[in-house]
VMD Tcl script that draws the C-alpha trace (Angstrom):
set ca {
  {-47.81 -4.50 -46.52}
  {-47.57 -4.46 -42.74}
  {-46.59 -7.66 -41.02}
  {-46.94 -8.56 -37.37}
  {-44.29 -10.86 -35.89}
  {-43.39 -12.09 -32.41}
  {-39.75 -12.40 -31.28}
  {-38.58 -14.01 -28.09}
  {-35.29 -12.83 -26.57}
  {-33.52 -13.65 -23.34}
  {-31.95 -10.76 -21.42}
  {-30.29 -10.53 -18.07}
  {-30.53 -7.26 -16.17}
  {-29.00 -6.36 -12.83}
  {-31.30 -4.90 -10.23}
  {-30.31 -1.64 -8.48}
  {-29.49 -3.69 -5.37}
  {-27.14 -5.96 -7.33}
  {-25.37 -2.99 -8.91}
  {-24.92 -1.40 -5.49}
  {-23.49 -4.62 -4.06}
  {-21.02 -4.98 -6.95}
  {-19.77 -1.42 -6.47}
  {-19.35 -1.91 -2.73}
  {-17.63 -5.25 -3.19}
  {-14.83 -3.98 -5.36}
  {-13.71 -1.07 -3.18}
  {-11.07 -1.77 -0.51}
  {-11.82 -1.37 3.17}
  {-9.71 1.79 3.30}
  {-12.23 3.50 0.96}
  {-15.36 1.99 2.47}
  {-15.66 4.59 5.21}
  {-15.71 7.38 2.63}
  {-18.41 5.58 0.66}
  {-20.53 5.18 3.79}
  {-20.12 8.87 4.62}
  {-21.34 9.76 1.12}
  {-24.43 7.61 1.60}
  {-25.12 9.21 4.99}
  {-25.00 12.64 3.37}
  {-27.41 11.89 0.53}
  {-29.87 9.70 2.44}
  {-31.40 11.25 5.59}
  {-33.13 7.93 6.32}
  {-29.75 6.36 7.11}
  {-28.05 7.21 10.37}
  {-24.82 6.28 12.08}
  {-24.69 4.76 15.56}
  {-26.71 2.26 17.54}
  {-30.37 2.61 18.42}
  {-32.44 0.41 20.71}
  {-35.55 0.37 18.54}
  {-34.60 -0.92 15.12}
  {-36.42 -2.22 12.10}
  {-36.93 -5.95 11.75}
  {-35.31 -7.19 8.61}
  {-37.40 -10.36 8.61}
  {-40.65 -8.38 8.53}
  {-39.52 -5.89 5.94}
  {-41.38 -6.38 2.68}
  {-39.18 -5.21 -0.16}
  {-41.39 -4.04 -3.02}
  {-38.83 -1.45 -4.08}
  {-38.94 -2.24 -7.74}
  {-42.58 -1.14 -8.02}
  {-43.39 2.32 -9.20}
  {-44.20 4.18 -6.02}
  {-46.67 6.63 -7.44}
  {-48.69 3.92 -9.14}
  {-48.41 1.78 -6.04}
  {-50.07 4.38 -3.87}
  {-52.83 4.86 -6.36}
  {-53.84 1.23 -5.83}
  {-53.31 1.04 -2.06}
  {-55.39 2.70 0.60}
  {-52.85 2.20 3.35}
  {-49.24 1.45 4.09}
  {-48.31 -1.22 6.58}
  {-46.32 0.46 9.30}
  {-45.17 -2.92 10.52}
  {-42.77 -2.90 7.55}
  {-40.88 -0.06 9.18}
  {-41.93 0.35 12.80}
  {-42.00 -3.19 14.13}
  {-39.72 -3.45 17.17}
  {-37.79 -6.67 17.20}
  {-34.44 -8.11 18.15}
  {-32.85 -6.38 15.15}
  {-30.50 -4.15 17.12}
  {-29.15 -1.94 14.41}
  {-26.41 -2.94 12.06}
  {-22.72 -3.07 12.68}
  {-20.19 -4.11 10.10}
  {-18.88 -7.40 11.28}
  {-16.78 -10.38 10.40}
  {-17.67 -13.87 11.49}
  {-17.91 -12.91 15.15}
  {-14.53 -14.47 15.81}
  {-12.10 -11.59 15.55}
  {-9.24 -10.13 17.58}
  {-9.70 -7.42 20.13}
  {-11.49 -4.47 18.57}
  {-8.97 -2.16 20.23}
  {-6.12 -3.74 18.33}
  {-4.00 -0.99 16.83}
  {-3.80 -0.97 13.07}
  {-0.38 -0.09 11.68}
  {-0.52 3.32 10.04}
  {2.07 5.55 8.50}
  {2.79 8.68 10.51}
  {4.84 10.48 7.86}
  {3.59 13.57 6.06}
  {3.23 13.73 2.33}
  {6.25 14.60 0.23}
  {4.64 17.93 -0.74}
  {3.98 18.81 2.91}
  {7.60 18.08 3.82}
  {8.87 20.28 0.99}
  {6.51 23.13 1.86}
  {7.73 22.99 5.45}
  {11.36 23.27 4.34}
  {10.45 26.01 1.86}
  {9.22 28.10 4.75}
  {12.75 28.31 6.15}
  {14.19 29.91 3.01}
  {14.63 33.63 3.13}
  {13.11 34.49 -0.23}
  {11.69 37.71 -1.59}
  {8.18 37.94 -2.96}
  {9.16 37.06 -6.55}
  {11.24 34.06 -5.48}
  {8.38 32.81 -3.29}
  {5.97 32.79 -6.24}
  {8.49 30.96 -8.40}
  {9.34 28.49 -5.61}
  {5.72 27.52 -5.06}
  {5.31 26.94 -8.79}
  {8.40 24.72 -8.79}
  {7.17 22.73 -5.79}
  {3.89 22.15 -7.55}
  {5.80 20.81 -10.56}
  {7.64 18.14 -8.55}
  {6.22 14.73 -9.44}
  {5.60 11.86 -7.04}
  {9.05 10.34 -7.59}
  {10.77 13.65 -6.77}
  {11.62 14.85 -10.29}
  {10.74 18.04 -12.16}
  {10.22 16.91 -15.73}
  {8.75 20.12 -17.10}
  {11.32 22.35 -18.72}
  {12.18 25.63 -17.02}
  {10.81 27.45 -20.06}
  {7.47 25.68 -19.59}
  {7.42 26.76 -15.94}
  {8.16 30.36 -16.99}
  {5.22 30.13 -19.39}
  {2.97 28.65 -16.68}
  {3.71 31.59 -14.41}
  {2.97 34.06 -17.18}
  {-0.28 32.48 -18.39}
  {-1.78 31.38 -15.06}
  {-0.63 34.16 -12.75}
  {0.43 37.01 -15.01}
  {3.87 36.73 -13.44}
  {6.77 37.30 -15.80}
  {10.17 35.81 -15.03}
  {13.21 34.38 -16.76}
  {14.77 30.93 -16.99}
  {17.78 32.19 -15.02}
  {15.55 33.48 -12.23}
  {13.66 30.18 -12.04}
  {16.88 28.16 -12.04}
  {18.24 30.21 -9.12}
  {15.23 29.26 -7.00}
  {15.41 25.64 -8.19}
  {19.00 25.38 -6.92}
  {17.73 26.34 -3.46}
  {14.96 23.73 -3.59}
  {17.48 21.09 -4.63}
  {19.14 21.51 -1.23}
  {16.02 20.13 0.46}
  {15.66 16.66 1.89}
  {15.42 14.01 0.62}
  {18.68 14.40 -1.33}
  {18.12 14.52 -5.08}
  {14.73 16.19 -4.85}
  {13.89 18.57 -7.68}
  {16.27 16.93 -10.16}
  {15.38 17.18 -13.84}
  {16.85 13.82 -14.83}
  {18.58 10.80 -13.30}
  {22.07 12.16 -13.92}
  {21.32 15.38 -12.02}
  {19.59 13.39 -9.28}
  {22.68 11.26 -8.64}
  {24.98 14.29 -8.72}
  {22.84 16.13 -6.18}
  {23.19 13.20 -3.82}
  {26.92 12.84 -4.39}
  {27.41 16.53 -3.70}
  {26.32 15.85 -0.12}
  {28.94 13.18 0.40}
  {32.39 13.79 1.89}
  {34.31 15.77 -0.77}
  {37.62 14.47 0.61}
  {36.65 10.87 -0.08}
  {38.39 9.78 -3.33}
  {35.53 7.40 -4.10}
  {33.13 10.34 -4.07}
  {35.43 12.31 -6.37}
  {35.61 9.43 -8.85}
  {31.84 8.86 -8.64}
  {31.10 12.51 -9.48}
  {33.56 12.35 -12.38}
  {31.93 9.19 -13.72}
  {28.38 10.55 -13.50}
  {29.37 13.86 -15.06}
  {31.56 12.59 -17.91}
  {30.84 8.89 -18.36}
  {27.17 8.57 -17.44}
  {26.18 6.74 -20.64}
  {29.07 4.29 -20.33}
  {28.24 3.67 -16.69}
  {24.55 3.02 -17.42}
  {25.60 0.39 -19.97}
  {28.09 -1.11 -17.50}
  {31.14 -0.53 -19.67}
  {33.31 -0.49 -16.57}
  {36.59 -1.46 -18.23}
  {36.36 1.51 -20.57}
  {35.77 3.85 -17.62}
  {38.70 2.36 -15.70}
  {41.09 2.99 -18.56}
  {39.91 6.58 -18.97}
  {40.23 7.36 -15.25}
  {43.24 5.15 -14.55}
  {41.78 3.37 -11.52}
  {42.17 -0.26 -10.45}
  {39.51 -2.94 -9.98}
  {39.17 -2.37 -6.24}
  {38.65 1.37 -6.65}
  {36.12 0.79 -9.43}
  {34.26 -1.71 -7.30}
  {34.02 0.79 -4.42}
  {32.79 3.55 -6.73}
  {30.16 1.27 -8.29}
  {28.94 0.29 -4.82}
  {28.70 3.96 -3.83}
  {26.69 4.95 -6.90}
  {24.34 1.97 -6.83}
  {23.41 2.80 -3.23}
  {22.06 6.20 -4.26}
  {18.30 6.65 -4.57}
  {17.14 6.98 -8.20}
  {13.66 8.04 -7.02}
  {14.12 10.44 -4.10}
  {10.39 11.00 -3.74}
  {9.89 7.32 -2.95}
  {11.22 7.78 0.58}
  {7.73 9.00 1.42}
  {6.08 6.04 -0.33}
  {5.94 4.80 -3.88}
  {3.77 7.67 -5.04}
  {5.11 10.35 -2.71}
  {2.20 10.06 -0.29}
  {1.95 8.77 3.22}
  {0.17 5.43 3.12}
  {-2.22 4.07 5.69}
  {-1.55 0.38 5.97}
  {-5.11 -0.87 6.30}
  {-5.42 -4.52 5.24}
  {-8.90 -5.88 4.57}
  {-8.17 -9.15 6.41}
  {-5.67 -10.54 8.84}
  {-4.78 -14.15 9.38}
  {-3.67 -15.40 12.80}
  {-1.90 -18.65 13.56}
  {-2.77 -20.15 16.93}
  {-0.81 -23.33 17.53}
  {-1.03 -24.31 13.88}
  {-4.69 -23.36 13.53}
  {-5.32 -20.53 11.09}
  {-8.12 -18.07 11.67}
  {-9.33 -15.43 9.22}
  {-10.57 -12.11 10.54}
  {-12.29 -9.43 8.54}
  {-11.16 -5.90 9.30}
  {-14.07 -3.89 10.68}
  {-12.01 -1.13 12.28}
  {-13.21 1.71 10.05}
  {-16.86 0.65 9.67}
  {-19.47 2.65 11.59}
  {-22.71 1.24 12.94}
  {-25.69 2.04 10.73}
  {-29.42 2.05 11.29}
  {-32.66 3.39 9.85}
  {-33.62 6.88 11.04}
  {-36.37 6.69 13.65}
  {-37.65 10.15 12.68}
  {-38.18 9.01 9.11}
  {-40.06 5.96 10.31}
  {-42.19 8.20 12.52}
  {-43.17 10.20 9.44}
  {-44.97 7.11 8.18}
  {-46.74 6.88 11.51}
  {-47.87 10.47 11.04}
  {-49.12 9.65 7.57}
  {-51.16 6.75 8.89}
  {-53.09 9.17 11.07}
  {-53.49 11.78 8.33}
  {-55.79 12.28 5.39}
  {-54.68 9.60 2.93}
  {-56.49 11.30 0.06}
  {-54.32 14.41 0.29}
  {-51.97 14.53 -2.72}
  {-49.18 16.33 -0.86}
  {-49.26 13.76 1.92}
  {-48.99 10.98 -0.63}
  {-46.00 12.67 -2.35}
  {-44.27 13.09 0.98}
  {-44.79 9.46 1.88}
  {-43.51 8.39 -1.55}
  {-40.27 10.29 -0.88}
  {-39.96 8.90 2.66}
  {-40.54 5.31 1.54}
  {-37.97 5.65 -1.24}
  {-35.35 6.84 1.22}
  {-36.22 4.11 3.71}
  {-35.93 1.45 1.01}
  {-32.62 2.89 -0.18}
  {-31.26 2.80 3.36}
  {-32.32 -0.83 3.77}
  {-30.74 -1.76 0.45}
  {-27.48 -0.11 1.46}
  {-27.32 -1.89 4.81}
  {-28.13 -5.23 3.19}
  {-25.49 -4.63 0.50}
  {-22.85 -3.91 3.16}
  {-23.77 -7.10 5.02}
  {-23.65 -9.11 1.81}
  {-20.25 -7.57 1.04}
  {-18.87 -8.63 4.40}
  {-20.19 -12.16 3.99}
  {-18.71 -12.50 0.49}
  {-15.32 -11.18 1.60}
  {-15.22 -13.57 4.53}
  {-16.15 -16.62 2.44}
  {-13.62 -15.73 -0.26}
  {-10.74 -15.21 2.16}
  {-11.58 -18.40 4.05}
  {-11.44 -20.34 0.78}
  {-8.08 -18.78 -0.18}
  {-6.56 -19.60 3.22}
  {-7.82 -23.18 3.09}
  {-6.43 -23.59 -0.44}
  {-3.03 -22.10 0.45}
  {-2.99 -23.39 4.04}
  {0.65 -24.47 4.02}
  {1.83 -21.06 2.85}
  {-0.09 -19.20 5.56}
  {1.54 -21.40 8.21}
  {5.09 -20.14 7.60}
  {5.09 -17.79 4.57}
  {7.28 -20.09 2.46}
  {6.66 -19.14 -1.19}
  {7.62 -22.60 -2.37}
  {4.51 -23.93 -0.60}
  {2.16 -21.88 -2.77}
  {-0.07 -24.03 -4.96}
  {-1.21 -23.10 -8.46}
  {-4.56 -21.36 -7.99}
  {-6.84 -19.56 -10.41}
  {-9.99 -17.54 -9.81}
  {-12.19 -20.45 -10.86}
  {-10.75 -22.63 -8.09}
  {-12.01 -20.25 -5.42}
  {-15.27 -19.50 -7.27}
  {-16.10 -23.21 -7.28}
  {-15.40 -23.53 -3.56}
  {-17.63 -20.64 -2.52}
  {-20.20 -21.33 -5.28}
  {-20.01 -17.83 -6.71}
  {-19.19 -16.37 -10.09}
  {-15.57 -15.91 -11.16}
  {-16.20 -12.17 -11.64}
  {-17.16 -11.88 -7.97}
  {-13.90 -13.49 -6.86}
  {-12.01 -11.24 -9.27}
  {-13.52 -8.11 -7.73}
  {-12.45 -9.26 -4.28}
  {-8.94 -10.28 -5.35}
  {-8.13 -7.17 -7.37}
  {-8.53 -4.61 -4.60}
  {-7.98 -6.34 -1.25}
  {-4.98 -7.19 0.93}
  {-4.34 -9.47 3.90}
  {-2.10 -8.97 6.93}
  {-0.17 -12.07 7.94}
  {2.49 -12.70 10.56}
  {5.12 -12.35 7.84}
  {3.86 -9.33 5.91}
  {0.99 -7.78 3.98}
  {0.03 -9.41 0.68}
  {-2.45 -8.36 -2.02}
  {-4.89 -11.19 -2.67}
  {-3.73 -11.24 -6.29}
  {-0.42 -12.56 -4.98}
  {-1.94 -15.96 -4.23}
  {-3.32 -16.53 -7.72}
  {-0.84 -18.00 -10.19}
  {-0.65 -20.35 -13.13}
  {0.70 -23.86 -12.85}
  {3.99 -25.22 -14.17}
  {4.19 -28.95 -14.81}
  {6.94 -30.94 -13.09}
  {8.64 -34.26 -13.64}
  {6.72 -35.60 -10.64}
  {3.35 -35.36 -12.39}
  {2.21 -32.40 -10.29}
  {1.77 -28.72 -10.99}
  {3.94 -26.12 -9.27}
  {2.89 -22.54 -8.72}
  {4.57 -19.95 -10.94}
  {5.20 -18.08 -7.70}
  {7.26 -21.03 -6.50}
  {9.23 -21.07 -9.75}
  {9.89 -17.34 -9.49}
  {11.15 -17.78 -5.94}
  {13.63 -20.45 -7.07}
  {14.63 -18.36 -10.08}
  {15.33 -15.40 -7.79}
  {17.40 -17.68 -5.54}
  {19.53 -18.84 -8.50}
  {20.22 -15.25 -9.54}
  {21.05 -14.08 -6.02}
  {23.62 -16.87 -5.67}
  {25.11 -16.59 -9.17}
  {28.75 -15.54 -9.64}
  {28.62 -11.76 -9.97}
  {31.45 -11.65 -12.46}
  {29.73 -14.21 -14.71}
  {25.91 -13.99 -14.30}
  {23.65 -16.79 -15.45}
  {22.03 -16.37 -18.85}
  {18.37 -17.27 -19.43}
  {19.49 -20.46 -21.15}
  {21.52 -21.52 -18.11}
  {18.64 -20.61 -15.79}
  {16.32 -22.72 -17.92}
  {18.66 -25.70 -17.59}
  {18.95 -25.28 -13.82}
  {15.17 -25.18 -13.44}
  {14.79 -28.21 -15.68}
  {17.32 -30.03 -13.51}
  {15.13 -29.20 -10.52}
  {12.21 -30.92 -12.29}
  {10.38 -27.84 -13.59}
  {9.39 -28.14 -17.25}
  {9.86 -24.54 -18.28}
  {10.96 -22.90 -21.54}
  {13.61 -20.19 -21.89}
  {11.04 -17.58 -22.98}
  {9.08 -18.29 -19.79}
  {12.26 -17.84 -17.75}
  {12.76 -14.45 -19.44}
  {9.14 -13.48 -18.72}
  {9.42 -14.38 -15.03}
  {12.77 -12.60 -14.75}
  {11.25 -9.43 -16.19}
  {8.28 -9.70 -13.82}
  {10.78 -9.82 -10.97}
  {12.40 -6.63 -12.34}
  {15.72 -8.45 -12.80}
  {17.83 -7.25 -15.77}
  {19.50 -9.53 -18.30}
  {22.81 -11.23 -17.43}
  {24.94 -8.58 -19.15}
  {23.54 -5.82 -16.96}
  {23.92 -7.90 -13.79}
  {27.65 -8.28 -14.30}
  {29.84 -6.86 -11.53}
  {33.56 -6.63 -10.99}
}
mol new
graphics top color blue
foreach p $ca { graphics top sphere $p radius 0.5 }
foreach p [lrange $ca 0 end-1] q [lrange $ca 1 end] { graphics top cylinder $p $q radius 0.2 }
display resetview
């Protein structure tokens, strides 16, 4: 037996405009220009640059969510005022709050080439035959961002055979690799850390006894050295404490990631912060970076097409289809411009709230002045959702007078103190780092001792939390910090 029932459900759906705004909000300023260029390519109704006659936003009636075809079936005309009204709306330029430094201010950018470019340039100076050139290019392509080749030589031989039909031997590949390993930066093309350190030591003064001992240690006692069994190494080599100390200093100054001299991932980085904060006689001002944002406006030629339609036969099906397409593109262009403006406003409000919350830190950059702050604290101040603040914080950075910081840096949990207040975990980490930097090198502080020192300072913190913060600071355990 059939039964008819009525169910009531509550659903929340994001409009296309909201989805577009969310996507634009979470990308950093450095990628925004690319996103705008993509939109310019796919939407002929959107143009770059200023134009005297612009559309009036106030008079634009956004009925974009209607079905256009059905809409035209029920309308005999289209109001051209929606698109052609000339008003004070003079285009759209990405902006901050109107109170920003000189637009000609130079942004700090890296001028270095990529690691791959630098290696290719050096490769061009090698006098190689045709076979060696093919092998060399394959090896260069196998170098990872940190400067290592982790694929086995046999795998590279197989790659050459399968991808290029080029047959070689491991010995032939290794001969070319030895030439590449003479490139700068020293250690490039190493297959493991041990080889990387040896390649760098080979470029040191061979008459220096410290270099001789260092090479011997890395070649024969690498495992013992990595575990800091220095006394065992001393006995085997017959060297005194002073000599061992000098050798340790020499080795620890070598670069374990030679590719990182070009940047953490081997690429040249453009330092393009999304905000910068200026301090004028104790007054902080937040400025939104608009350096890479072009001016956008609605295409006049597309708007004129509607004017042409108004004077044409409105019963013609082809004319109606053309106008449907034109109106869709005009609406999409308006949505995009509005989404960009909303993005700028949200970024500005969020950064203003962060600066006001962490005002003391932004005055002098003292980490101990950072307050505990979570996403909800900022969301409440700007009356927005926590997810919105999260999207801003996860992909943006700010330039201050004392460095560039990701916005995530300012968010931290609170640690209770004996004074009845909460201290930022960032503050605790700063003090923890200070304790470790000033500890006796021959007898480093254990986590238990660090816990006691922090407790003596008034921070109620457990040993496991000390260990967690130490690991987040990339500081090894006490045994591995021990020095002679």
